[in-house]
BALOBA-1460 file (C-alpha; in Angstrom, 3 decimals):
// residues 369
<rec num="1" residu="x" x="-60.422" y="-42.731" z="-78.978"/>
<rec num="2" residu="x" x="-58.099" y="-41.336" z="-76.493"/>
<rec num="3" residu="x" x="-54.763" y="-42.893" z="-76.368"/>
<rec num="4" residu="x" x="-52.337" y="-41.656" z="-73.791"/>
<rec num="5" residu="x" x="-48.762" y="-42.126" z="-73.059"/>
<rec num="6" residu="x" x="-47.130" y="-42.479" z="-69.431"/>
<rec num="7" residu="x" x="-43.888" y="-40.687" z="-69.960"/>
<rec num="8" residu="x" x="-43.887" y="-39.766" z="-66.170"/>
<rec num="9" residu="x" x="-40.638" y="-39.513" z="-64.696"/>
<rec num="10" residu="x" x="-38.721" y="-40.571" z="-66.696"/>
<rec num="11" residu="x" x="-35.074" y="-38.522" z="-66.947"/>
<rec num="12" residu="x" x="-32.335" y="-40.848" z="-65.830"/>
<rec num="13" residu="x" x="-29.862" y="-40.227" z="-62.348"/>
<rec num="14" residu="x" x="-29.709" y="-37.092" z="-59.876"/>
<rec num="15" residu="x" x="-28.980" y="-34.892" z="-63.696"/>
<rec num="16" residu="x" x="-32.353" y="-35.888" z="-64.407"/>
<rec num="17" residu="x" x="-30.693" y="-36.910" z="-67.933"/>
<rec num="18" residu="x" x="-32.566" y="-38.160" z="-71.480"/>
<rec num="19" residu="x" x="-31.541" y="-41.629" z="-71.373"/>
<rec num="20" residu="x" x="-32.844" y="-44.567" z="-72.386"/>
<rec num="21" residu="x" x="-37.097" y="-44.849" z="-71.753"/>
<rec num="22" residu="x" x="-37.007" y="-41.235" z="-71.818"/>
<rec num="23" residu="x" x="-35.451" y="-41.064" z="-75.865"/>
<rec num="24" residu="x" x="-38.163" y="-44.273" z="-76.631"/>
<rec num="25" residu="x" x="-41.120" y="-41.707" z="-75.249"/>
<rec num="26" residu="x" x="-40.356" y="-39.052" z="-76.879"/>
<rec num="27" residu="x" x="-39.719" y="-40.184" z="-80.089"/>
<rec num="28" residu="x" x="-42.597" y="-42.058" z="-80.330"/>
<rec num="29" residu="x" x="-44.820" y="-39.606" z="-78.765"/>
<rec num="30" residu="x" x="-44.378" y="-37.326" z="-81.702"/>
<rec num="31" residu="x" x="-44.332" y="-40.237" z="-84.548"/>
<rec num="32" residu="x" x="-47.844" y="-41.206" z="-82.863"/>
<rec num="33" residu="x" x="-49.639" y="-37.528" z="-82.766"/>
<rec num="34" residu="x" x="-48.568" y="-37.024" z="-86.531"/>
<rec num="35" residu="x" x="-50.548" y="-39.904" z="-87.261"/>
<rec num="36" residu="x" x="-53.544" y="-40.072" z="-83.783"/>
<rec num="37" residu="x" x="-53.745" y="-36.207" z="-83.879"/>
<rec num="38" residu="x" x="-56.006" y="-34.593" z="-81.430"/>
<rec num="39" residu="x" x="-56.850" y="-37.933" z="-79.823"/>
<rec num="40" residu="x" x="-53.407" y="-38.666" z="-78.637"/>
<rec num="41" residu="x" x="-51.592" y="-37.551" z="-75.004"/>
<rec num="42" residu="x" x="-48.504" y="-37.891" z="-73.467"/>
<rec num="43" residu="x" x="-48.283" y="-37.781" z="-68.972"/>
<rec num="44" residu="x" x="-44.606" y="-36.449" z="-68.124"/>
<rec num="45" residu="x" x="-43.984" y="-34.083" z="-65.193"/>
<rec num="46" residu="x" x="-42.317" y="-30.794" z="-65.235"/>
<rec num="47" residu="x" x="-38.851" y="-31.611" z="-65.288"/>
<rec num="48" residu="x" x="-40.107" y="-32.789" z="-69.251"/>
<rec num="49" residu="x" x="-42.297" y="-30.390" z="-70.329"/>
<rec num="50" residu="x" x="-40.229" y="-28.297" z="-72.455"/>
<rec num="51" residu="x" x="-38.486" y="-31.320" z="-74.493"/>
<rec num="52" residu="x" x="-42.245" y="-32.592" z="-74.911"/>
<rec num="53" residu="x" x="-43.944" y="-29.822" z="-75.513"/>
<rec num="54" residu="x" x="-41.167" y="-28.733" z="-78.549"/>
<rec num="55" residu="x" x="-43.007" y="-31.173" z="-80.642"/>
<rec num="56" residu="x" x="-46.537" y="-31.299" z="-79.409"/>
<rec num="57" residu="x" x="-49.084" y="-29.089" z="-78.455"/>
<rec num="58" residu="x" x="-48.924" y="-27.776" z="-74.662"/>
<rec num="59" residu="x" x="-52.475" y="-28.709" z="-74.695"/>
<rec num="60" residu="x" x="-51.710" y="-32.949" z="-75.202"/>
<rec num="61" residu="x" x="-48.586" y="-32.473" z="-72.967"/>
<rec num="62" residu="x" x="-50.163" y="-33.119" z="-68.992"/>
<rec num="63" residu="x" x="-47.668" y="-32.727" z="-66.405"/>
<rec num="64" residu="x" x="-47.558" y="-33.623" z="-62.427"/>
<rec num="65" residu="x" x="-45.979" y="-31.265" z="-61.558"/>
<rec num="66" residu="x" x="-41.920" y="-32.509" z="-60.108"/>
<rec num="67" residu="x" x="-41.221" y="-35.865" z="-61.377"/>
<rec num="68" residu="x" x="-40.709" y="-39.037" z="-58.637"/>
<rec num="69" residu="x" x="-38.549" y="-41.249" z="-57.655"/>
<rec num="70" residu="x" x="-38.873" y="-43.946" z="-55.583"/>
<rec num="71" residu="x" x="-41.791" y="-44.806" z="-53.728"/>
<rec num="72" residu="x" x="-43.379" y="-41.209" z="-54.264"/>
<rec num="73" residu="x" x="-43.002" y="-42.347" z="-58.047"/>
<rec num="74" residu="x" x="-44.778" y="-46.144" z="-56.908"/>
<rec num="75" residu="x" x="-47.279" y="-44.068" z="-54.933"/>
<rec num="76" residu="x" x="-48.242" y="-42.015" z="-58.212"/>
<rec num="77" residu="x" x="-48.976" y="-44.510" z="-60.185"/>
<rec num="78" residu="x" x="-50.950" y="-46.352" z="-57.639"/>
<rec num="79" residu="x" x="-52.559" y="-43.127" z="-56.518"/>
<rec num="80" residu="x" x="-52.699" y="-40.039" z="-59.167"/>
<rec num="81" residu="x" x="-52.316" y="-42.942" z="-62.727"/>
<rec num="82" residu="x" x="-55.960" y="-44.198" z="-62.299"/>
<rec num="83" residu="x" x="-57.587" y="-40.662" z="-61.659"/>
<rec num="84" residu="x" x="-55.886" y="-38.631" z="-64.199"/>
<rec num="85" residu="x" x="-56.788" y="-42.273" z="-66.866"/>
<rec num="86" residu="x" x="-60.805" y="-41.191" z="-65.287"/>
<rec num="87" residu="x" x="-60.890" y="-37.735" z="-65.674"/>
<rec num="88" residu="x" x="-59.258" y="-37.184" z="-69.577"/>
<rec num="89" residu="x" x="-61.313" y="-40.502" z="-70.368"/>
<rec num="90" residu="x" x="-58.902" y="-42.705" z="-71.713"/>
<rec num="91" residu="x" x="-59.531" y="-45.268" z="-73.977"/>
<rec num="92" residu="x" x="-55.949" y="-47.187" z="-73.949"/>
<rec num="93" residu="x" x="-52.382" y="-45.723" z="-72.029"/>
<rec num="94" residu="x" x="-49.145" y="-47.293" z="-73.532"/>
<rec num="95" residu="x" x="-46.647" y="-47.074" z="-70.494"/>
<rec num="96" residu="x" x="-42.665" y="-47.397" z="-70.556"/>
<rec num="97" residu="x" x="-42.693" y="-48.320" z="-67.464"/>
<rec num="98" residu="x" x="-45.081" y="-50.832" z="-65.169"/>
<rec num="99" residu="x" x="-48.425" y="-50.462" z="-64.532"/>
<rec num="100" residu="x" x="-50.684" y="-49.684" z="-61.314"/>
<rec num="101" residu="x" x="-50.749" y="-53.104" z="-58.941"/>
<rec num="102" residu="x" x="-54.628" y="-52.297" z="-59.385"/>
<rec num="103" residu="x" x="-56.145" y="-53.102" z="-62.602"/>
<rec num="104" residu="x" x="-56.882" y="-49.968" z="-64.624"/>
<rec num="105" residu="x" x="-60.472" y="-49.424" z="-65.980"/>
<rec num="106" residu="x" x="-58.908" y="-48.715" z="-69.136"/>
<rec num="107" residu="x" x="-57.257" y="-50.848" z="-72.338"/>
<rec num="108" residu="x" x="-53.284" y="-51.648" z="-71.345"/>
<rec num="109" residu="x" x="-50.021" y="-51.618" z="-73.669"/>
<rec num="110" residu="x" x="-46.954" y="-52.104" z="-71.948"/>
<rec num="111" residu="x" x="-43.463" y="-52.245" z="-73.049"/>
<rec num="112" residu="x" x="-40.806" y="-54.117" z="-71.572"/>
<rec num="113" residu="x" x="-37.006" y="-53.056" z="-72.892"/>
<rec num="114" residu="x" x="-34.916" y="-55.290" z="-70.737"/>
<rec num="115" residu="x" x="-35.435" y="-57.366" z="-67.914"/>
<rec num="116" residu="x" x="-32.177" y="-56.045" z="-66.113"/>
<rec num="117" residu="x" x="-33.343" y="-56.627" z="-62.524"/>
<rec num="118" residu="x" x="-33.133" y="-60.054" z="-63.113"/>
<rec num="119" residu="x" x="-29.526" y="-59.877" z="-64.747"/>
<rec num="120" residu="x" x="-27.737" y="-58.222" z="-62.758"/>
<rec num="121" residu="x" x="-27.413" y="-57.895" z="-59.232"/>
<rec num="122" residu="x" x="-25.911" y="-54.269" z="-59.141"/>
<rec num="123" residu="x" x="-29.054" y="-52.711" z="-57.771"/>
<rec num="124" residu="x" x="-30.174" y="-53.312" z="-54.533"/>
<rec num="125" residu="x" x="-32.137" y="-55.948" z="-53.143"/>
<rec num="126" residu="x" x="-35.300" y="-54.330" z="-52.211"/>
<rec num="127" residu="x" x="-35.401" y="-52.685" z="-55.954"/>
<rec num="128" residu="x" x="-34.978" y="-55.980" z="-57.442"/>
<rec num="129" residu="x" x="-37.891" y="-57.683" z="-55.397"/>
<rec num="130" residu="x" x="-39.974" y="-54.916" z="-56.040"/>
<rec num="131" residu="x" x="-38.875" y="-54.809" z="-59.776"/>
<rec num="132" residu="x" x="-39.689" y="-58.700" z="-59.971"/>
<rec num="133" residu="x" x="-43.209" y="-58.457" z="-58.567"/>
<rec num="134" residu="x" x="-44.361" y="-55.424" z="-60.067"/>
<rec num="135" residu="x" x="-43.189" y="-56.841" z="-63.437"/>
<rec num="136" residu="x" x="-44.951" y="-60.258" z="-62.914"/>
<rec num="137" residu="x" x="-48.097" y="-58.109" z="-61.693"/>
<rec num="138" residu="x" x="-48.009" y="-55.951" z="-64.693"/>
<rec num="139" residu="x" x="-47.525" y="-58.850" z="-67.355"/>
<rec num="140" residu="x" x="-50.689" y="-60.437" z="-65.133"/>
<rec num="141" residu="x" x="-52.823" y="-57.719" z="-65.571"/>
<rec num="142" residu="x" x="-51.817" y="-56.130" z="-70.057"/>
<rec num="143" residu="x" x="-53.958" y="-56.345" z="-72.171"/>
<rec num="144" residu="x" x="-50.486" y="-56.120" z="-74.698"/>
<rec num="145" residu="x" x="-46.899" y="-56.017" z="-73.862"/>
<rec num="146" residu="x" x="-44.779" y="-54.307" z="-77.192"/>
<rec num="147" residu="x" x="-40.543" y="-55.889" z="-76.542"/>
<rec num="148" residu="x" x="-37.591" y="-54.224" z="-79.185"/>
<rec num="149" residu="x" x="-36.240" y="-57.498" z="-79.558"/>
<rec num="150" residu="x" x="-36.339" y="-61.318" z="-79.949"/>
<rec num="151" residu="x" x="-33.526" y="-61.418" z="-77.076"/>
<rec num="152" residu="x" x="-36.260" y="-59.594" z="-74.079"/>
<rec num="153" residu="x" x="-39.342" y="-61.798" z="-76.000"/>
<rec num="154" residu="x" x="-37.307" y="-65.137" z="-74.817"/>
<rec num="155" residu="x" x="-36.307" y="-63.653" z="-71.694"/>
<rec num="156" residu="x" x="-39.916" y="-62.921" z="-70.657"/>
<rec num="157" residu="x" x="-40.918" y="-66.155" z="-71.890"/>
<rec num="158" residu="x" x="-38.403" y="-67.626" z="-69.447"/>
<rec num="159" residu="x" x="-39.110" y="-66.017" z="-66.133"/>
<rec num="160" residu="x" x="-42.325" y="-64.710" z="-66.596"/>
<rec num="161" residu="x" x="-44.543" y="-67.712" z="-69.218"/>
<rec num="162" residu="x" x="-45.836" y="-65.068" z="-71.211"/>
<rec num="163" residu="x" x="-48.119" y="-66.280" z="-74.168"/>
<rec num="164" residu="x" x="-47.513" y="-65.466" z="-77.697"/>
<rec num="165" residu="x" x="-50.392" y="-63.967" z="-78.643"/>
<rec num="166" residu="x" x="-50.090" y="-60.923" z="-76.357"/>
<rec num="167" residu="x" x="-46.826" y="-60.038" z="-76.746"/>
<rec num="168" residu="x" x="-45.060" y="-58.360" z="-80.001"/>
<rec num="169" residu="x" x="-41.815" y="-58.178" z="-80.671"/>
<rec num="170" residu="x" x="-41.521" y="-54.204" z="-82.135"/>
<rec num="171" residu="x" x="-38.383" y="-52.454" z="-82.733"/>
<rec num="172" residu="x" x="-37.246" y="-48.675" z="-81.803"/>
<rec num="173" residu="x" x="-36.388" y="-46.496" z="-84.620"/>
<rec num="174" residu="x" x="-33.523" y="-43.655" z="-85.289"/>
<rec num="175" residu="x" x="-34.830" y="-40.556" z="-85.059"/>
<rec num="176" residu="x" x="-34.013" y="-37.885" z="-87.301"/>
<rec num="177" residu="x" x="-30.525" y="-36.378" z="-87.697"/>
<rec num="178" residu="x" x="-30.658" y="-32.603" z="-88.542"/>
<rec num="179" residu="x" x="-28.095" y="-30.827" z="-86.687"/>
<rec num="180" residu="x" x="-24.967" y="-31.367" z="-86.225"/>
<rec num="181" residu="x" x="-21.566" y="-29.910" z="-84.015"/>
<rec num="182" residu="x" x="-17.893" y="-30.773" z="-84.744"/>
<rec num="183" residu="x" x="-16.914" y="-28.674" z="-82.021"/>
<rec num="184" residu="x" x="-15.883" y="-31.340" z="-79.519"/>
<rec num="185" residu="x" x="-14.800" y="-33.283" z="-82.378"/>
<rec num="186" residu="x" x="-12.161" y="-31.371" z="-83.692"/>
<rec num="187" residu="x" x="-11.174" y="-29.836" z="-80.051"/>
<rec num="188" residu="x" x="-9.350" y="-34.307" z="-80.348"/>
<rec num="189" residu="x" x="-6.035" y="-34.328" z="-82.145"/>
<rec num="190" residu="x" x="-5.634" y="-37.846" z="-83.261"/>
<rec num="191" residu="x" x="-8.138" y="-40.406" z="-84.542"/>
<rec num="192" residu="x" x="-10.452" y="-42.217" z="-81.449"/>
<rec num="193" residu="x" x="-12.870" y="-44.110" z="-80.987"/>
<rec num="194" residu="x" x="-15.974" y="-43.930" z="-78.692"/>
<rec num="195" residu="x" x="-17.735" y="-45.844" z="-76.069"/>
<rec num="196" residu="x" x="-20.727" y="-45.402" z="-73.280"/>
<rec num="197" residu="x" x="-19.909" y="-45.689" z="-69.549"/>
<rec num="198" residu="x" x="-22.702" y="-44.380" z="-67.801"/>
<rec num="199" residu="x" x="-24.045" y="-47.614" z="-65.775"/>
<rec num="200" residu="x" x="-21.287" y="-50.680" z="-65.538"/>
<rec num="201" residu="x" x="-22.909" y="-53.298" z="-67.909"/>
<rec num="202" residu="x" x="-21.178" y="-50.710" z="-70.692"/>
<rec num="203" residu="x" x="-18.914" y="-52.429" z="-69.588"/>
<rec num="204" residu="x" x="-16.397" y="-50.138" z="-70.508"/>
<rec num="205" residu="x" x="-13.609" y="-51.197" z="-68.773"/>
<rec num="206" residu="x" x="-12.866" y="-54.174" z="-72.055"/>
<rec num="207" residu="x" x="-12.978" y="-50.467" z="-74.498"/>
<rec num="208" residu="x" x="-9.933" y="-48.763" z="-72.074"/>
<rec num="209" residu="x" x="-8.032" y="-52.239" z="-72.076"/>
<rec num="210" residu="x" x="-8.729" y="-52.319" z="-76.048"/>
<rec num="211" residu="x" x="-7.248" y="-48.426" z="-76.289"/>
<rec num="212" residu="x" x="-4.319" y="-49.348" z="-74.694"/>
<rec num="213" residu="x" x="-2.857" y="-52.509" z="-76.646"/>
<rec num="214" residu="x" x="-3.854" y="-51.322" z="-79.916"/>
<rec num="215" residu="x" x="-1.513" y="-48.597" z="-79.365"/>
<rec num="216" residu="x" x="0.947" y="-51.162" z="-79.226"/>
<rec num="217" residu="x" x="0.788" y="-51.537" z="-82.573"/>
<rec num="218" residu="x" x="0.330" y="-48.803" z="-84.736"/>
<rec num="219" residu="x" x="3.141" y="-45.372" z="-85.090"/>
<rec num="220" residu="x" x="0.680" y="-42.784" z="-84.245"/>
<rec num="221" residu="x" x="-2.003" y="-43.769" z="-80.641"/>
<rec num="222" residu="x" x="-5.851" y="-43.125" z="-80.867"/>
<rec num="223" residu="x" x="-7.778" y="-41.904" z="-78.247"/>
<rec num="224" residu="x" x="-10.687" y="-43.393" z="-76.734"/>
<rec num="225" residu="x" x="-13.873" y="-40.956" z="-76.188"/>
<rec num="226" residu="x" x="-15.686" y="-42.197" z="-73.017"/>
<rec num="227" residu="x" x="-19.389" y="-40.382" z="-73.653"/>
<rec num="228" residu="x" x="-22.208" y="-40.346" z="-70.358"/>
<rec num="229" residu="x" x="-22.440" y="-39.032" z="-66.662"/>
<rec num="230" residu="x" x="-22.941" y="-40.661" z="-63.281"/>
<rec num="231" residu="x" x="-21.472" y="-42.129" z="-60.403"/>
<rec num="232" residu="x" x="-20.164" y="-44.894" z="-62.195"/>
<rec num="233" residu="x" x="-17.853" y="-42.584" z="-64.264"/>
<rec num="234" residu="x" x="-16.619" y="-40.093" z="-61.418"/>
<rec num="235" residu="x" x="-16.080" y="-43.198" z="-58.328"/>
<rec num="236" residu="x" x="-15.120" y="-46.012" z="-60.578"/>
<rec num="237" residu="x" x="-14.256" y="-44.604" z="-64.668"/>
<rec num="238" residu="x" x="-11.902" y="-41.986" z="-64.061"/>
<rec num="239" residu="x" x="-10.042" y="-42.942" z="-60.977"/>
<rec num="240" residu="x" x="-9.596" y="-46.550" z="-62.806"/>
<rec num="241" residu="x" x="-8.012" y="-44.442" z="-65.886"/>
<rec num="242" residu="x" x="-5.585" y="-42.114" z="-63.502"/>
<rec num="243" residu="x" x="-4.724" y="-45.542" z="-61.400"/>
<rec num="244" residu="x" x="-3.291" y="-47.059" z="-65.122"/>
<rec num="245" residu="x" x="-1.421" y="-44.084" z="-66.001"/>
<rec num="246" residu="x" x="-3.895" y="-43.830" z="-69.122"/>
<rec num="247" residu="x" x="-5.276" y="-40.372" z="-69.162"/>
<rec num="248" residu="x" x="-3.868" y="-38.841" z="-72.378"/>
<rec num="249" residu="x" x="-5.812" y="-41.579" z="-74.490"/>
<rec num="250" residu="x" x="-8.750" y="-42.116" z="-72.540"/>
<rec num="251" residu="x" x="-10.964" y="-38.679" z="-72.543"/>
<rec num="252" residu="x" x="-14.227" y="-38.469" z="-71.084"/>
<rec num="253" residu="x" x="-17.315" y="-35.625" z="-72.460"/>
<rec num="254" residu="x" x="-19.563" y="-35.989" z="-69.571"/>
<rec num="255" residu="x" x="-23.389" y="-35.289" z="-70.622"/>
<rec num="256" residu="x" x="-23.255" y="-33.711" z="-73.887"/>
<rec num="257" residu="x" x="-26.025" y="-32.545" z="-76.356"/>
<rec num="258" residu="x" x="-27.147" y="-34.776" z="-79.472"/>
<rec num="259" residu="x" x="-25.629" y="-32.763" z="-81.573"/>
<rec num="260" residu="x" x="-22.410" y="-32.595" z="-80.415"/>
<rec num="261" residu="x" x="-22.477" y="-37.180" z="-80.129"/>
<rec num="262" residu="x" x="-23.597" y="-37.357" z="-82.933"/>
<rec num="263" residu="x" x="-20.414" y="-34.862" z="-84.206"/>
<rec num="264" residu="x" x="-18.789" y="-36.787" z="-82.292"/>
<rec num="265" residu="x" x="-19.571" y="-40.355" z="-84.022"/>
<rec num="266" residu="x" x="-19.741" y="-39.254" z="-87.461"/>
<rec num="267" residu="x" x="-15.922" y="-38.684" z="-86.919"/>
<rec num="268" residu="x" x="-14.627" y="-41.354" z="-85.049"/>
<rec num="269" residu="x" x="-13.137" y="-44.408" z="-85.666"/>
<rec num="270" residu="x" x="-15.882" y="-46.324" z="-84.491"/>
<rec num="271" residu="x" x="-18.124" y="-47.376" z="-81.894"/>
<rec num="272" residu="x" x="-17.365" y="-49.813" z="-79.657"/>
<rec num="273" residu="x" x="-20.697" y="-51.011" z="-77.028"/>
<rec num="274" residu="x" x="-19.098" y="-53.937" z="-75.605"/>
<rec num="275" residu="x" x="-21.855" y="-54.223" z="-73.018"/>
<rec num="276" residu="x" x="-23.139" y="-56.596" z="-71.270"/>
<rec num="277" residu="x" x="-27.204" y="-56.442" z="-70.822"/>
<rec num="278" residu="x" x="-28.646" y="-54.468" z="-73.351"/>
<rec num="279" residu="x" x="-32.652" y="-55.257" z="-73.898"/>
<rec num="280" residu="x" x="-32.414" y="-53.549" z="-77.889"/>
<rec num="281" residu="x" x="-29.210" y="-50.911" z="-78.181"/>
<rec num="282" residu="x" x="-29.969" y="-47.565" z="-79.615"/>
<rec num="283" residu="x" x="-26.514" y="-46.472" z="-80.023"/>
<rec num="284" residu="x" x="-25.420" y="-48.872" z="-82.619"/>
<rec num="285" residu="x" x="-28.430" y="-48.493" z="-84.859"/>
<rec num="286" residu="x" x="-27.646" y="-44.657" z="-84.496"/>
<rec num="287" residu="x" x="-24.155" y="-44.900" z="-85.116"/>
<rec num="288" residu="x" x="-25.095" y="-47.576" z="-87.504"/>
<rec num="289" residu="x" x="-26.757" y="-45.109" z="-89.624"/>
<rec num="290" residu="x" x="-24.435" y="-42.444" z="-89.474"/>
<rec num="291" residu="x" x="-22.091" y="-43.420" z="-91.573"/>
<rec num="292" residu="x" x="-19.822" y="-44.608" z="-88.519"/>
<rec num="293" residu="x" x="-18.627" y="-48.831" z="-87.869"/>
<rec num="294" residu="x" x="-19.586" y="-50.602" z="-84.794"/>
<rec num="295" residu="x" x="-17.644" y="-53.188" z="-82.919"/>
<rec num="296" residu="x" x="-20.691" y="-54.766" z="-80.558"/>
<rec num="297" residu="x" x="-20.672" y="-57.313" z="-77.988"/>
<rec num="298" residu="x" x="-22.048" y="-61.045" z="-78.821"/>
<rec num="299" residu="x" x="-24.046" y="-60.729" z="-75.559"/>
<rec num="300" residu="x" x="-27.600" y="-59.725" z="-74.824"/>
<rec num="301" residu="x" x="-29.469" y="-57.849" z="-77.987"/>
<rec num="302" residu="x" x="-26.564" y="-56.600" z="-79.560"/>
<rec num="303" residu="x" x="-25.853" y="-59.203" z="-82.154"/>
<rec num="304" residu="x" x="-29.349" y="-59.451" z="-83.411"/>
<rec num="305" residu="x" x="-30.212" y="-55.577" z="-83.715"/>
<rec num="306" residu="x" x="-26.714" y="-55.509" z="-85.948"/>
<rec num="307" residu="x" x="-26.854" y="-58.015" z="-88.351"/>
<rec num="308" residu="x" x="-24.298" y="-58.283" z="-90.733"/>
<rec num="309" residu="x" x="-22.964" y="-54.843" z="-90.222"/>
<rec num="310" residu="x" x="-20.879" y="-54.799" z="-87.620"/>
<rec num="311" residu="x" x="-18.440" y="-57.120" z="-86.149"/>
<rec num="312" residu="x" x="-19.162" y="-59.019" z="-83.000"/>
<rec num="313" residu="x" x="-16.841" y="-59.629" z="-80.489"/>
<rec num="314" residu="x" x="-16.487" y="-61.902" z="-77.209"/>
<rec num="315" residu="x" x="-17.053" y="-58.708" z="-74.570"/>
<rec num="316" residu="x" x="-13.569" y="-59.669" z="-72.455"/>
<rec num="317" residu="x" x="-11.204" y="-60.821" z="-74.965"/>
<rec num="318" residu="x" x="-9.462" y="-57.245" z="-75.144"/>
<rec num="319" residu="x" x="-6.938" y="-58.935" z="-77.505"/>
<rec num="320" residu="x" x="-9.182" y="-59.933" z="-80.165"/>
<rec num="321" residu="x" x="-11.176" y="-56.378" z="-80.287"/>
<rec num="322" residu="x" x="-8.077" y="-54.566" z="-80.451"/>
<rec num="323" residu="x" x="-7.210" y="-56.898" z="-83.336"/>
<rec num="324" residu="x" x="-10.860" y="-55.779" z="-84.852"/>
<rec num="325" residu="x" x="-9.383" y="-51.733" z="-84.402"/>
<rec num="326" residu="x" x="-6.987" y="-52.338" z="-85.761"/>
<rec num="327" residu="x" x="-8.428" y="-53.838" z="-88.922"/>
<rec num="328" residu="x" x="-10.867" y="-51.190" z="-88.897"/>
<rec num="329" residu="x" x="-8.168" y="-48.522" z="-88.655"/>
<rec num="330" residu="x" x="-5.906" y="-50.102" z="-91.629"/>
<rec num="331" residu="x" x="-8.044" y="-51.707" z="-93.795"/>
<rec num="332" residu="x" x="-10.492" y="-49.323" z="-96.279"/>
<rec num="333" residu="x" x="-12.238" y="-52.233" z="-97.967"/>
<rec num="334" residu="x" x="-13.338" y="-53.913" z="-94.733"/>
<rec num="335" residu="x" x="-13.975" y="-50.111" z="-93.514"/>
<rec num="336" residu="x" x="-16.178" y="-49.215" z="-96.348"/>
<rec num="337" residu="x" x="-18.146" y="-52.691" z="-96.643"/>
<rec num="338" residu="x" x="-18.821" y="-52.304" z="-92.135"/>
<rec num="339" residu="x" x="-20.046" y="-48.788" z="-93.210"/>
<rec num="340" residu="x" x="-22.383" y="-49.807" z="-96.430"/>
<rec num="341" residu="x" x="-23.789" y="-52.548" z="-94.456"/>
<rec num="342" residu="x" x="-24.574" y="-50.308" z="-91.599"/>
<rec num="343" residu="x" x="-26.359" y="-47.839" z="-94.299"/>
<rec num="344" residu="x" x="-28.592" y="-50.913" z="-95.173"/>
<rec num="345" residu="x" x="-29.189" y="-51.771" z="-91.834"/>
<rec num="346" residu="x" x="-30.123" y="-48.693" z="-90.042"/>
<rec num="347" residu="x" x="-32.958" y="-48.141" z="-92.927"/>
<rec num="348" residu="x" x="-35.045" y="-50.707" z="-91.464"/>
<rec num="349" residu="x" x="-35.040" y="-49.212" z="-88.433"/>
<rec num="350" residu="x" x="-37.500" y="-45.921" z="-88.228"/>
<rec num="351" residu="x" x="-39.983" y="-44.247" z="-85.827"/>
<rec num="352" residu="x" x="-42.494" y="-44.384" z="-87.658"/>
<rec num="353" residu="x" x="-42.225" y="-47.653" z="-88.519"/>
<rec num="354" residu="x" x="-42.917" y="-48.359" z="-85.041"/>
<rec num="355" residu="x" x="-45.106" y="-46.175" z="-84.322"/>
<rec num="356" residu="x" x="-46.884" y="-47.367" z="-86.699"/>
<rec num="357" residu="x" x="-47.382" y="-51.428" z="-85.804"/>
<rec num="358" residu="x" x="-48.123" y="-49.832" z="-81.885"/>
<rec num="359" residu="x" x="-51.283" y="-48.038" z="-83.323"/>
<rec num="360" residu="x" x="-51.869" y="-51.160" z="-85.145"/>
<rec num="361" residu="x" x="-52.061" y="-53.021" z="-82.155"/>
<rec num="362" residu="x" x="-54.143" y="-49.973" z="-80.424"/>
<rec num="363" residu="x" x="-56.356" y="-50.286" z="-83.432"/>
<rec num="364" residu="x" x="-57.065" y="-54.189" z="-82.685"/>
<rec num="365" residu="x" x="-57.499" y="-53.807" z="-79.053"/>
<rec num="366" residu="x" x="-59.842" y="-51.174" z="-78.765"/>
<rec num="367" residu="x" x="-61.976" y="-53.531" z="-81.576"/>
<rec num="368" residu="x" x="-62.029" y="-56.236" z="-78.729"/>
<rec num="369" residu="x" x="-64.629" y="-56.193" z="-75.975"/>
């Protein structure tokens, strides 16, 4: 059997940053190649080749020039992807993106992380319409569908009526944390919390409001470190912080490498992940694995992923969030209990486990004529 993982054009934003789906495809590819070996291939683009080639032999990485976005990416899927599958005699494709509208001749597995195109009105209307139609077509022709949480499963069945027989919940994993850099963490001359702000639905404004309230209760002010790089940060969050005279306690890192990110997480008082829409929430698992307590939103998949290993709050109740932050700062017993629970919870997730579950699906599909 020859298996192809489609990781084409997954780097996100104008600066082509390795976020969300890209990290899923990369980590899963690493583990699937370890298990499958010579019959495993990755389809990617010139922008991503150097990253994948650190872990997978170059002869197993198929590239198609620079990454495409918008209608050019759609045309790629419709025209070039079927030709690649035929050329390399692929038996099954695993994709973290929608399939072409025409049915492919090989078996297909598609991972659907979330249905943000249903939940959000922030994206352009034509994009939302295309997403809804393409997801409907993908679901109708895929041999099997995976999703990372029961929250996403529920939404897929609600909006698309998917049968239990063709869908599986396979959680994401955590990656190995080999190198840590504490340079940025040590440059912050106070205790601090971290959050992610590169998308509007991350609800960073609540984290900003909570840190402001928290500091009214503490003798030594703490800071909030906002991680990420995007137009939303530049156009909305930074002006919001400036207008509210919070620049002394709210810091922006921009995009940072994982070594520095993990160093920041490990030294933080906690992670605030007050998102309104998440199909999974990988940063929460990474934080727990690093011994960092987490405070998360009670929306979307986050309560499911955290279980009893984190504090769950209403994402707009900044008074309650600030009080939970104060408890984590001042009560060492609560803090230790959460850290220990988080370490146990994080140990339940691994990319090796994710890869093996997907390979089981692949093997079962290939048995069916």
